[in-house]
C-alpha positions in Angstrom: 117.7 154.1 81.9 120.4 154.0 84.6 119.5 152.6 87.9 118.9 149.5 89.9 116.2 147.0 88.8 115.1 144.3 91.2 112.6 141.6 90.4 110.9 139.3 92.9 109.6 135.8 92.5 108.3 132.9 94.5 110.1 129.5 94.8 108.3 126.5 96.2 111.3 124.4 97.0 112.9 123.4 100.3 112.6 126.0 103.1 114.8 124.3 105.7 117.9 122.2 105.8 117.2 118.5 105.9 120.7 117.1 105.5 120.5 114.6 108.3 121.5 111.2 107.0 118.2 109.5 108.0 116.3 111.9 105.7 118.0 110.8 102.5 116.4 108.7 99.8 117.6 105.9 97.4 115.7 105.8 94.1 116.2 103.2 91.3 114.6 103.8 87.9 114.9 105.1 84.4 116.4 108.5 83.5 117.1 110.4 80.4 120.9 110.2 80.7 123.6 109.5 83.2 125.9 106.6 84.3 124.7 103.1 85.0 125.8 100.4 87.5 126.4 103.0 90.2 124.6 105.3 92.5 125.3 109.0 92.6 124.3 111.4 95.4 122.6 114.6 94.2 121.6 117.4 96.6 119.3 119.5 94.4 117.1 119.3 91.4 119.6 121.2 89.4 122.4 118.7 90.2 120.0 115.9 89.2 119.3 117.5 85.8 123.1 118.0 85.2 123.7 114.3 85.6 120.5 112.5 84.8 118.7 115.0 82.5 115.0 116.1 82.5 111.6 114.5 82.2 111.0 111.6 79.8 107.6 110.2 79.1 108.6 106.6 79.9 109.8 107.3 83.5 108.5 108.7 86.8 111.9 109.0 88.4 112.5 112.6 87.4 109.1 114.0 88.6 109.3 111.9 91.9 112.8 113.3 92.6 111.5 116.8 91.7 108.6 116.4 94.2 111.1 115.2 96.8 113.3 118.3 96.5 110.5 120.8 96.1 108.7 119.5 99.2 111.8 119.8 101.4 114.2 116.9 100.8 117.9 117.5 100.1 119.8 114.2 99.7 119.0 111.6 97.0 121.0 108.7 95.7 120.1 107.9 92.1 120.7 104.6 90.4 119.9 104.6 86.7 118.6 101.4 85.1 119.0 100.5 81.4 118.2 97.5 79.3 120.5 94.5 78.8 122.4 95.8 75.8 122.8 99.6 76.0 125.1 101.5 73.8 126.9 104.8 74.5 127.6 107.6 72.0 131.1 108.6 71.3 133.3 110.8 69.0 136.9 110.0 68.0 139.3 113.0 67.5 142.3 112.7 65.2 145.3 114.8 64.3 147.3 115.3 61.2 147.2 112.4 58.7 144.3 111.0 60.7 146.6 110.0 63.6 144.8 109.0 66.8 144.4 111.7 69.4 141.6 111.1 72.0 138.0 110.1 72.3 135.0 111.8 74.0 132.3 109.4 75.2 128.9 110.2 76.7 128.7 109.5 80.4 126.0 106.9 80.1 124.0 105.2 77.4 121.1 106.6 75.4 120.2 108.7 72.4 120.8 111.9 74.4 124.5 111.7 73.4 123.6 113.1 69.9 122.9 116.4 71.6 126.5 116.6 72.9 129.0 118.4 70.6 132.7 118.8 70.7 134.7 121.6 69.1 138.5 121.9 68.7 140.1 125.2 68.1 143.8 126.0 67.5 144.2 129.6 68.9 148.0 129.8 68.4 149.8 131.3 65.4 152.5 128.6 65.3 150.5 125.5 66.3 151.3 123.4 69.3 148.3 124.4 71.4 144.6 123.9 71.2 141.2 124.4 73.0 138.4 121.8 73.3 134.9 123.0 73.9 131.9 120.9 74.9 128.3 121.8 74.2 125.1 120.3 75.5 122.2 121.0 73.2 124.2 123.9 71.7 124.9 125.4 75.1 128.6 125.8 75.9 129.2 123.8 79.1 133.0 123.6 79.3 136.2 124.8 77.7 139.6 123.3 78.4 141.5 126.5 77.8 144.8 126.3 76.0 146.3 122.7 76.1 149.6 121.6 74.8 149.2 117.8 75.0 146.4 115.3 74.7 146.8 114.1 78.3 146.4 117.6 79.5 143.1 118.0 77.6 141.9 114.6 78.8 142.8 115.4 82.4 141.0 118.8 82.3 137.8 117.3 80.9 137.7 114.3 83.3 138.5 116.5 86.4 135.9 119.1 85.6 132.9 118.9 87.9 130.8 120.1 84.9 132.2 118.2 81.9 132.6 114.9 83.8 128.9 114.8 84.4 128.4 114.8 80.6 131.3 113.0 79.0 134.4 110.9 79.6 137.6 111.6 77.7 140.3 109.0 76.9 143.6 109.3 75.1 143.9 107.1 72.1 147.2 108.5 70.8 149.5 111.4 71.2 148.7 113.4 68.1 147.3 116.9 68.8 143.7 117.1 67.5 143.0 118.9 64.3 140.6 121.9 64.2 137.0 120.6 64.3 133.7 122.4 64.0 131.2 121.6 66.6 130.5 117.9 65.9 127.9 115.7 67.7 128.7 112.4 69.4 127.0 109.4 67.9 123.6 108.5 69.3 123.4 105.6 71.9 120.5 103.4 72.9 119.5 102.8 76.5 117.2 99.8 75.7 114.7 101.2 78.3 111.8 99.4 76.6 113.1 96.0 77.7 113.9 96.9 81.4 112.2 94.3 83.6 111.3 94.1 87.3 114.4 91.9 88.0 116.5 94.8 86.7 115.2 97.2 89.3 115.7 94.7 92.1 119.3 93.7 91.0 120.3 97.4 90.8 119.4 97.9 94.5 122.9 96.5 95.3 124.4 99.7 94.0 123.0 101.4 97.2 126.0 100.4 99.4 125.7 99.9 103.1 128.2 102.7 103.6 125.7 105.2 102.3 123.7 104.8 105.6 120.1 104.7 106.4 117.1 106.4 104.6 114.2 105.5 102.3 114.5 103.2 99.3 112.0 103.4 96.4 111.2 102.6 92.8 108.8 105.0 91.1 108.5 103.0 87.8 106.3 100.0 88.9 104.1 98.7 91.6 105.0 95.1 90.8 105.0 92.8 93.8 108.5 91.4 92.8 109.9 94.9 93.0 108.1 95.7 96.2 109.4 92.5 97.8 112.9 93.4 96.6 112.6 96.9 98.2 111.4 95.4 101.5 114.2 92.8 101.6 116.8 95.5 100.7 115.5 97.8 103.5 115.7 95.0 106.0 119.2 94.0 105.0 120.6 97.6 105.0 118.6 99.2 107.9 116.4 101.3 105.6 112.8 102.0 105.0 111.0 101.1 101.8 108.3 103.4 100.5 105.8 101.9 98.0 102.4 103.0 96.6 99.4 101.8 94.7 99.1 102.2 91.0 97.5 105.3 89.4 94.3 103.3 88.5 93.8 101.7 91.9 90.8 102.5 94.0 90.8 102.7 97.8 89.4 99.2 97.8 92.3 98.0 95.6 94.8 99.6 98.0 93.2 98.0 101.0 93.4 94.5 99.4 97.1 95.2 98.5 97.8 96.3 102.1 96.3 93.3 103.7 98.1 91.0 101.2 101.4 92.7 101.9 101.0 92.4 105.7 100.0 88.8 105.3 103.1 88.1 103.3 105.2 89.2 106.3 108.3 89.9 104.1 110.3 92.5 106.1 107.0 94.5 106.3 108.1 96.4 109.4 110.5 98.2 107.1 107.7 99.2 104.6 105.3 102.1 104.4 102.5 102.0 101.8 100.8 105.2 100.5 97.6 105.9 98.6 96.6 107.6 96.2 98.8 109.2 93.6 99.3 112.9 93.6 99.3 115.8 91.1 102.2 118.1 90.5 102.6 121.1 88.2 104.5 120.8 84.9 106.4 123.3 82.8 103.1 124.0 80.9 101.0 126.5 83.0 97.8 124.9 84.1 98.8 121.4 83.2 99.4 118.9 86.0 100.9 115.4 86.0 99.9 112.4 88.2 102.9 110.8 89.8 103.5 108.2 92.6 103.4 109.8 96.1 106.6 108.3 97.4 108.8 111.4 96.7 106.4 113.7 98.5 106.0 111.3 101.4 109.8 110.9 101.7 110.3 114.7 101.6 107.9 115.2 104.5 109.7 112.4 106.4 113.0 114.2 105.7 111.6 117.5 107.1 110.3 115.7 110.2 113.6 114.0 110.8 115.5 117.3 110.4 113.2 119.3 112.6 112.6 116.7 115.3 114.2 113.3 114.8 113.6 109.9 113.4 110.7 109.3 115.8 108.7 112.1 114.3 106.4 110.9 111.4 106.2 112.9 108.2 102.4 113.1 108.6 99.9 115.7 109.8 100.6 119.4 110.0 104.3 118.9 109.1 103.3 117.2 105.9 101.3 120.0 104.3 102.1 120.1 100.6 103.9 123.0 99.0 104.5 121.7 95.5 102.0 118.8 95.3 98.6 120.4 94.3 96.1 117.6 94.1 95.3 113.9 94.7 93.9 111.5 92.1 91.4 110.1 94.6 89.6 112.0 97.3 89.8 110.0 100.5 87.1 110.8 103.2 87.4 109.9 106.9 85.7 106.6 106.6 87.8 105.5 103.7 90.9 106.8 105.5 90.1 104.7 108.6 89.6 101.6 106.4 93.0 102.2 104.7 94.6 102.6 108.1 93.2 99.3 109.2 94.7 97.8 106.0 98.2 99.2 106.8 97.9 101.9 104.1 98.8 105.5 104.7 96.2 107.8 103.1 97.0 111.2 101.5 94.0 113.5 102.1 92.8 117.0 101.7 92.4 118.4 105.3 91.4 122.0 105.9 92.0 122.8 102.2 95.6 121.5 102.4 97.0 118.2 101.2 98.5 116.1 104.0 99.8 112.7 104.7 97.3 111.1 107.0 99.0 108.0 108.3 102.2 106.7 109.9 101.6 103.0 109.6 104.1 100.4 108.7 102.9 97.5 106.6 103.6 95.1 109.4 100.7 93.2 111.1 102.8 93.1 114.3 101.0 96.2 115.7 102.4 95.7 119.2 106.0 96.3 118.1 105.8 97.9 114.6 102.4 99.6 114.2 104.2 102.9 113.3 107.0 103.1 110.7 108.8 105.4 113.1 109.6 102.4 115.4 111.8 100.8 112.7 113.2 104.2 111.7 114.5 104.8 115.2 115.9 101.2 115.4 117.6 101.7 112.0 119.2 104.9 113.3 120.6 103.1 116.4 121.9 100.2 114.4 123.7 102.4 111.8 125.2 104.7 114.4 126.3 101.8 116.6 128.0 100.1 113.6 130.0 103.2 112.8 130.8 104.2 116.4 132.0 100.8 117.5 134.3 100.5 114.5 136.7 102.7 116.5 137.0 100.1 119.2 137.9 97.2 117.0 141.4 95.7 117.9 141.2 97.2 121.3 143.2 95.3 124.0 141.0 93.2 126.3 142.5 93.5 129.7 141.3 92.2 133.1 140.1 95.6 134.2 137.1 95.7 131.9 138.4 98.8 130.1 137.0 97.8 126.7 133.6 96.9 128.2 133.3 100.5 129.6 134.4 101.9 126.3 131.7 99.9 124.4 129.0 101.0 126.9 130.1 104.7 126.6 129.8 104.5 122.8 126.3 103.1 123.1 125.2 105.5 125.8 126.4 108.4 123.5 124.0 107.2 120.8 120.9 106.5 123.0 121.0 109.4 125.5 120.4 112.1 122.9 117.5 110.0 121.5 116.0 109.8 125.0 116.4 113.6 125.7 114.8 114.3 122.3 111.7 112.2 123.1 112.5 109.3 120.8 112.6 106.8 123.6 109.7 106.3 126.1 110.8 106.7 129.7 108.9 104.8 132.3 107.6 106.3 135.6 105.6 104.8 138.4 102.3 106.3 139.8 104.3 108.5 142.2 106.4 110.0 139.4 109.5 108.0 140.3 111.6 107.0 137.3 111.6 103.3 136.5 113.9 103.4 133.5 115.2 105.9 130.9 113.6 104.0 127.9 116.8 102.2 127.2 119.4 99.9 128.9 123.0 99.2 127.9 125.0 96.2 129.1 128.5 95.1 128.4 130.1 93.2 131.3 131.6 89.8 132.3 128.2 88.1 132.4 127.9 88.6 128.6 131.6 88.0 128.0 133.0 84.8 129.6 136.8 84.3 129.4 136.6 81.6 126.8 134.6 83.9 124.5 137.0 86.8 125.0 139.9 84.5 124.1 138.4 84.3 120.6 138.3 88.1 120.4 134.5 88.4 120.7 133.0 91.1 122.8 129.2 91.2 123.3 126.9 94.0 124.4 123.2 94.2 124.8 120.9 97.2 124.2 117.3 97.4 125.1 115.1 100.3 124.0 111.5 101.4 124.0 110.6 103.6 121.1 108.0 106.3 121.7 104.6 105.8 120.0 102.7 108.1 117.8 99.4 109.8 118.7 97.2 109.5 115.6 93.8 109.6 117.3 92.3 112.2 119.6 88.9 111.6 121.3 87.0 114.4 122.9 83.7 114.0 124.8 81.5 117.1 124.5 78.5 117.3 126.9 75.8 119.9 126.6 74.1 121.2 129.7 70.9 123.2 129.8 70.4 126.4 131.7 69.2 124.7 134.9 72.1 122.3 135.1 75.7 122.8 136.1 78.4 122.5 133.4 80.2 119.1 133.6 
């Protein structure tokens, strides 16, 4: 019947932009498909699937990334890890008399390449032109349109934002390809079964310093070697490492791990530990899957950073789950308190909602780094200062302190917005008179003697006091009887 038909639905995914740099994640792990030895930025679950594929039973990377996007995250760098000797599927195209034409190779190792098919069609009546079509699991993904040369077809495939996520084309000759029915690439092998803990750690180097700050994680293992690697990477690149217990761990196990991690004192001010695992829905109605909680925790951190800033923890009311629908272990108040003392952030059911109930770092230095937000704010200042001061390199050092003033101005421009946003704790005396702004900036002759300047070195000093987090509220309630006054 003629008319307009409108259907409505409900989507659980992100409900606010969280594209600030500090909110992004870096995740290393196994995936169904995709390139290796590099990190790719994806900004949606759909983009992740286009490059790295869907869920595979031997990996938690996909469902953790899914939980990140569904709970409000928007920026994820993915680094795929394969075994020592992976192979990549390919298909060689030839022309008349089997002359070499060009090859189409899967964009990454693995058996998934056998689901990619290539078809060549000659649409002309007199020859001299052709069309190449690429299918993924029998779904047409890309068509080159009419091409007259091999290089033209190769260029169109490799420059396509769709085709290039799936395959890479390379000219092997100049012969125009012969007609070809849809033909599958050979099957590769990603050797995922032999991936070791050292492979995850070594692949962290693909998350370049230029990508900025954020959260680094590995959803595939809770091995101490990997956790130490994550902590060291976070320390070296001004990031935060999110780790978790294993699915079988009890709260007592998590407490022991938390104490051991803090005692190890390996960059632990950069680490946040979460317990327990969480449940998320699958494509089968009514069936849930238990996954590490790091994607959910990172998403709520991302929302907090976008709405408030790096000093706002992704815990409490802001962390109410939208996609996560359960926890593997119910944590009561007493257990939550014990976990907090052991530097572990509990995930609890509060007022019939799932929430992150902690903002601790794994550091035993409670005076300086009790809360993970302290390192988050410091990381933001370091990264922004590095970038901002780059503009002043090779400035002339004159006798009027011009460059000193420029350095101070750059640093003030970073710190003042943080102060006004509440990230830095301003000090006042008992009369309400300001003592300081929560930060100081100094770049003058006392830090820069002439002999030092002669070597081209300019020094500055920044002091800052990061605002704390209120994670305890105490109320005293006193009952009075009818004959007594109310206190």
